[in-house]
C-alpha positions in Angstrom: 145.5 26.4 147.6 147.9 23.4 147.6 150.9 25.8 147.8 149.3 27.9 150.5 149.0 24.8 152.7 152.4 23.3 152.0 154.4 26.6 151.9 152.4 29.2 154.0 155.5 31.5 154.6 155.4 32.5 150.9 152.1 34.3 151.5 151.6 37.5 153.4 148.7 39.9 153.7 149.2 43.3 152.1 149.5 46.5 154.1 145.7 47.0 154.3 144.9 43.5 155.4 147.7 43.0 157.9 146.0 44.8 160.8 142.8 43.0 160.1 144.4 39.6 160.0 146.3 40.4 163.3 143.1 41.5 165.0 141.3 38.4 163.7 144.0 36.0 164.9 144.7 37.9 168.2 141.6 39.8 169.2 142.7 43.3 170.2 141.0 45.7 172.6 143.1 48.8 171.8 146.0 50.1 169.8 148.4 52.9 170.9 149.4 54.7 167.8 151.2 57.7 166.5 149.5 60.4 164.3 150.2 58.8 161.0 149.1 55.4 162.2 145.8 56.9 163.6 145.1 58.4 160.2 145.9 55.1 158.5 143.7 53.1 160.8 140.8 55.5 160.3 140.9 54.5 156.6 140.6 50.8 157.5 137.1 51.2 159.1 135.2 50.0 156.0 137.4 46.9 155.8 136.7 46.0 159.4 133.0 46.4 158.7 133.3 44.3 155.5 134.9 41.5 157.4 132.5 42.0 160.4 135.4 42.5 162.8 135.3 45.0 165.7 137.8 47.7 165.2 140.0 48.1 168.3 139.9 51.4 170.2 142.6 53.8 169.2 144.7 55.7 171.8 147.2 58.4 170.8 150.8 57.6 171.7 152.4 60.3 173.9 155.4 62.1 172.4 158.0 64.2 174.3 161.1 66.2 173.3 163.9 66.5 175.8 165.8 69.8 175.7 169.1 70.8 177.2 169.3 73.9 179.4 170.8 75.8 176.5 167.9 74.7 174.2 165.4 75.7 176.8 166.9 79.2 177.0 167.0 79.6 173.3 163.3 78.6 173.1 162.4 81.2 175.7 164.6 83.8 173.9 162.8 83.3 170.6 159.3 83.4 172.1 158.6 79.7 172.4 156.4 78.3 175.1 157.8 77.6 178.5 159.1 74.0 178.5 157.9 71.6 181.1 160.6 71.0 183.7 159.3 67.8 185.2 157.6 69.5 188.1 153.9 69.2 188.9 
């Protein structure tokens, strides 16, 4: 305890407790996460319950792939779905 008070930078929560500590210190309404992060945060639910912390809402992060004209043509040639061209 003495060391923790005098030299706090030597201590860090592990990977499972880091999101909980962050949400405790900085109450968070929502997280925008990728697929792997969503799966990981789903596993943390029991820890949020154990520490009586509300688990923030989770929103999936959008992901896009930009294709050149040549890549779009190859995609169509090999039976891929029509790429979105930015129109409505």
